[in-house]
C-alpha positions in Angstrom: 31.7 -10.4 88.9 35.0 -11.8 89.0 34.1 -15.4 87.9 32.3 -13.8 85.6 35.5 -11.6 83.9 37.6 -14.7 84.6 35.0 -17.1 82.3 34.9 -14.1 79.4 38.8 -13.9 79.4 38.8 -17.4 79.4 36.8 -17.9 76.7 38.4 -15.1 74.7 41.9 -17.0 75.0 40.5 -20.2 73.8 38.7 -18.3 70.9 42.1 -16.7 69.8 44.2 -20.6 70.2 41.4 -21.4 68.2 41.3 -18.6 65.2 45.4 -19.4 65.1 45.0 -22.8 65.0 42.7 -22.9 62.3 44.8 -19.9 60.6 47.7 -22.4 60.8 46.1 -25.4 59.3 45.4 -23.1 56.4 49.0 -21.6 56.0 51.2 -24.1 53.3 54.4 -24.8 55.4 56.2 -25.7 51.7 55.4 -22.1 51.0 55.7 -20.7 54.2 59.0 -19.1 55.7 59.9 -16.3 58.2 62.4 -13.7 56.7 65.1 -14.6 58.4 64.7 -18.2 57.3 64.4 -17.3 54.0 67.6 -15.4 54.4 69.5 -18.5 56.0 68.4 -21.0 53.4 69.6 -19.2 50.1 72.5 -18.2 52.0 73.3 -22.4 52.2 72.2 -22.8 48.7 73.9 -20.2 47.2 77.2 -21.3 49.6 77.1 -24.5 50.0 78.4 -26.0 46.3 81.5 -23.6 46.7 82.0 -25.6 50.4 84.6 -29.0 50.2 85.5 -31.5 52.3 89.6 -32.0 52.4 91.0 -35.1 53.9 94.7 -35.5 54.2 97.2 -39.0 54.6 100.0 -40.0 55.9 103.1 -42.2 54.4 104.5 -44.5 57.2 106.7 -47.6 56.6 105.8 -50.4 58.4 108.8 -52.2 60.8 108.6 -55.5 58.9 107.8 -56.0 55.9 108.4 -52.2 55.1 105.7 -52.0 52.9 104.3 -48.5 52.9 101.0 -48.0 54.3 98.7 -44.5 53.7 97.6 -43.2 57.2 94.8 -40.9 57.9 96.3 -37.9 58.7 93.4 -35.9 59.2 90.1 -34.1 57.5 88.3 -30.4 57.7 86.4 -28.0 55.5 87.8 -25.3 52.6 86.1 -23.4 49.8 87.1 -22.2 46.4 88.8 -19.6 45.7 88.3 -19.3 42.2 87.1 -21.2 39.4 91.0 -22.8 38.2 90.7 -25.3 40.9 92.3 -23.1 43.9 91.1 -23.7 47.2 91.6 -22.1 51.0 91.6 -24.1 54.0 93.7 -24.2 57.3 97.4 -25.1 57.7 96.5 -27.8 60.7 94.1 -28.8 58.0 97.0 -30.4 55.8 100.2 -30.0 57.7 101.9 -33.1 56.9 100.1 -34.7 54.6 101.5 -36.7 51.9 98.6 -37.1 49.8 95.4 -34.9 49.7 91.8 -35.1 48.7 89.4 -32.8 48.1 85.6 -33.7 47.9 83.0 -31.2 46.4 79.8 -30.5 47.3 78.3 -33.1 44.7 80.5 -35.6 46.0 82.9 -36.0 43.1 86.7 -36.4 44.8 90.2 -34.8 43.1 93.5 -34.6 44.4 95.2 -32.0 45.2 98.4 -30.1 45.9 99.9 -27.8 48.5 100.2 -24.4 46.4 101.5 -22.2 49.2 101.4 -22.7 53.1 101.3 -19.9 56.0 101.4 -21.8 59.1 101.9 -18.6 61.2 98.2 -17.4 59.7 96.8 -21.1 60.0 96.2 -21.0 55.9 96.8 -22.8 53.5 96.0 -22.7 49.5 95.1 -25.9 47.7 95.1 -26.6 43.9 92.9 -29.5 42.4 95.0 -31.4 40.2 92.2 -31.9 37.3 89.9 -29.0 38.1 86.4 -29.7 36.6 84.4 -26.5 34.6 81.6 -24.6 36.6 83.7 -24.6 39.9 81.5 -21.3 42.1 83.8 -19.1 43.9 82.5 -17.6 47.0 82.3 -13.7 47.3 84.3 -11.6 49.4 83.2 -9.3 52.4 84.5 -7.0 54.2 85.6 -7.6 58.1 86.0 -3.9 59.2 82.2 -3.6 58.6 81.4 -6.5 61.0 79.5 -5.8 64.8 78.6 -8.2 67.5 75.5 -9.2 67.3 75.4 -9.5 63.3 74.1 -12.9 62.2 77.1 -15.8 60.9 76.4 -18.6 59.2 79.2 -21.8 59.1 79.3 -24.7 56.6 81.5 -27.0 57.2 82.0 -31.2 57.5 82.3 -31.5 61.3 82.6 -35.2 61.9 82.6 -36.0 58.6 79.4 -35.3 58.2 79.1 -33.3 55.1 78.3 -29.9 54.1 76.4 -29.1 57.8 75.1 -25.1 58.4 75.1 -24.1 61.8 74.0 -20.7 62.7 74.8 -17.4 64.9 76.3 -14.2 65.7 79.1 -12.6 65.6 80.3 -12.8 69.8 83.2 -10.6 70.0 86.0 -9.2 67.5 89.4 -8.3 67.7 90.2 -11.6 69.5 93.8 -13.1 69.7 94.9 -17.0 68.9 97.8 -19.0 68.9 98.5 -20.3 65.2 100.4 -23.9 64.6 103.6 -22.1 64.5 103.2 -20.3 68.0 102.5 -16.8 66.6 99.4 -15.0 67.5 96.3 -14.0 65.2 95.5 -11.5 66.0 91.6 -9.0 65.0 90.3 -12.7 65.1 86.2 -13.3 65.0 84.4 -14.8 67.6 80.7 -16.3 67.1 78.7 -19.0 68.8 77.7 -20.6 65.6 78.3 -24.1 66.6 81.9 -25.1 64.9 83.4 -28.5 66.0 86.0 -30.6 64.6 86.0 -30.6 61.1 84.7 -27.4 60.6 88.2 -26.2 60.1 89.0 -24.3 57.3 85.3 -23.9 56.5 83.9 -20.8 55.4 81.9 -18.0 58.1 79.6 -16.1 56.1 77.4 -12.9 56.4 73.8 -12.6 56.1 74.5 -11.9 51.9 76.5 -14.7 51.6 79.9 -13.1 51.5 82.6 -14.6 52.8 83.7 -13.4 56.2 85.9 -15.5 58.2 87.8 -18.8 58.0 86.8 -21.0 60.7 89.4 -22.0 62.6 89.3 -23.0 66.1 86.9 -23.5 69.2 87.6 -23.1 73.1 85.8 -26.5 74.3 87.4 -28.5 77.4 85.4 -31.5 75.9 87.2 -31.0 72.2 83.6 -30.1 70.8 81.7 -27.0 70.5 80.9 -24.7 73.6 79.4 -22.1 71.6 83.1 -20.0 71.3 84.5 -20.4 68.1 87.0 -18.3 66.0 87.3 -17.7 62.7 90.4 -15.7 60.5 88.8 -12.3 59.2 88.5 -12.3 55.3 90.6 -9.0 55.5 93.6 -11.4 56.4 92.8 -13.6 53.8 92.8 -11.2 51.5 96.2 -10.4 52.1 97.8 -13.8 52.8 96.4 -15.6 49.7 97.4 -13.9 47.1 101.3 -14.1 48.2 100.6 -17.9 49.0 99.3 -18.6 45.6 102.3 -16.4 43.8 105.6 -17.2 46.0 104.0 -20.2 48.4 105.2 -18.5 51.5 104.2 -14.7 52.8 106.5 -11.8 51.6 108.0 -10.6 54.8 109.9 -7.3 54.3 113.2 -7.3 56.5 115.4 -5.4 58.2 118.5 -8.0 57.9 119.2 -8.8 61.9 119.0 -12.0 63.6 117.5 -11.3 67.1 117.5 -12.2 70.3 114.8 -15.5 71.2 112.0 -14.6 73.7 112.8 -17.3 76.1 116.5 -15.3 76.7 114.6 -11.7 76.5 112.5 -13.0 79.5 115.5 -14.8 81.3 117.8 -11.7 80.9 114.3 -9.4 81.6 115.1 -7.3 79.2 112.2 -4.7 77.7 112.2 -4.8 73.5 113.8 -7.1 71.7 117.7 -7.4 71.5 119.4 -7.4 67.9 121.7 -10.6 68.1 123.6 -9.5 64.6 123.2 -7.3 61.3 123.8 -8.8 57.9 126.0 -6.7 55.9 124.6 -5.1 52.9 120.9 -5.2 54.6 118.7 -2.3 55.4 119.9 -2.5 59.0 123.6 -2.6 58.6 123.2 0.4 56.2 121.0 2.3 58.7 123.8 1.6 61.6 122.4 -0.8 63.5 124.7 -3.4 65.7 124.1 -6.2 67.5 125.5 -7.8 70.3 129.0 -8.5 70.5 131.2 -10.4 73.4 133.4 -8.1 76.0 136.8 -8.3 76.9 135.8 -10.9 79.9 133.6 -12.6 77.9 130.4 -11.2 79.0 127.3 -10.2 76.2 127.4 -6.4 76.0 124.2 -5.6 73.8 124.1 -3.1 71.3 120.5 -2.3 69.6 117.5 -3.0 71.3 114.3 -2.5 69.2 111.7 -1.1 71.2 109.6 0.4 69.0 108.4 0.4 65.5 106.3 3.5 63.6 105.7 4.6 67.4 104.4 0.6 68.8 105.5 -0.2 71.6 107.7 -3.7 70.9 108.3 -6.0 73.9 108.5 -9.7 72.1 109.6 -10.6 68.7 105.7 -11.3 68.1 105.1 -7.4 68.6 108.1 -6.8 66.1 106.9 -9.5 63.3 103.4 -8.6 63.2 104.6 -4.5 63.1 107.0 -5.8 60.2 104.0 -7.6 58.6 101.8 -4.2 58.3 104.7 -3.5 55.8 105.4 -3.9 52.4 109.0 -4.3 50.5 110.4 -0.7 49.8 108.0 1.1 52.5 110.7 3.1 55.1 109.5 2.2 58.6 111.1 4.0 61.7 112.6 1.9 64.5 113.7 3.3 68.1 115.5 1.7 70.0 118.0 1.6 72.9 121.8 1.6 73.1 123.3 1.6 76.5 121.1 4.3 78.0 120.2 6.7 75.2 117.4 6.3 72.1 118.8 5.3 68.7 115.8 6.9 65.8 116.8 4.9 62.1 114.6 5.7 59.3 114.8 2.2 57.4 114.2 1.5 54.3 113.0 -2.7 53.7 113.8 -4.8 51.7 112.5 -8.7 50.5 112.9 -11.9 52.5 114.5 -14.4 50.6 
């Protein structure tokens, strides 16, 4: 009986396999695609014309002949910000470059000039010197709408291989990475979409083809993709890029103080950020904050030590700068300091950095 059942089961299985095989033969592969495949190909075809290849060269003078040579400096990706010829990429892709070349997806090459740099956010804006017509910009998404597990797509030029697509998911949100300036970039998107050298500056897209991040770094002992890539969230890009276009840098509202270095703070085991001095005519001085001074014996007597900005604890300069960057010129901030053994609170109206 068992043998008969096994024979029947085997026969049914073979019939099923044969049926599937016949069905597969009848389906035309060129016209067949799963919903996910269709979405992927549509996003790629729509976004790839907006992705560019950025190469930089530096000028070096030969020691003996004094001839000036162009030395390859770096390469990466970028994307079209608008049809006037503005390109967004990473700061580290274009840092210290004397000449920049942008190659469009159709292989046309254009020289580019730096419009603005933000090393603390690893972002840069370039402008094509002679932009062609018909440039296609990427639609912007909202990185606050992301959640772990959502599909993402990365397009770039890894290892110089142009217009390469990789697909993955959002692996984590709210990561922190270090920028080229040493500052922390907060709120970074982590993805397992393969990101390799050359992907830097390229777009990270959602399933609607919207920009939700700028690929900037990988975690890898070997230097190649290990499934842990990081992208600057598009909401940060929205804030930074317009400032780089208008001013060439990030405009920071300031208090008008000189702060102690983190190294000095750590060496002296101080909690908070000491004010070394205040500048006359600036908000901190007008509010009554005081800096450090020398005692009669030559020792340093601390003045105000900043410990909170708008209720947020401040333990180092990066905390302080990040808190200040959430404000605009003209905003009033609440600063809490320690002076001697007492707490001081100040309401300070921020002024513009020079």
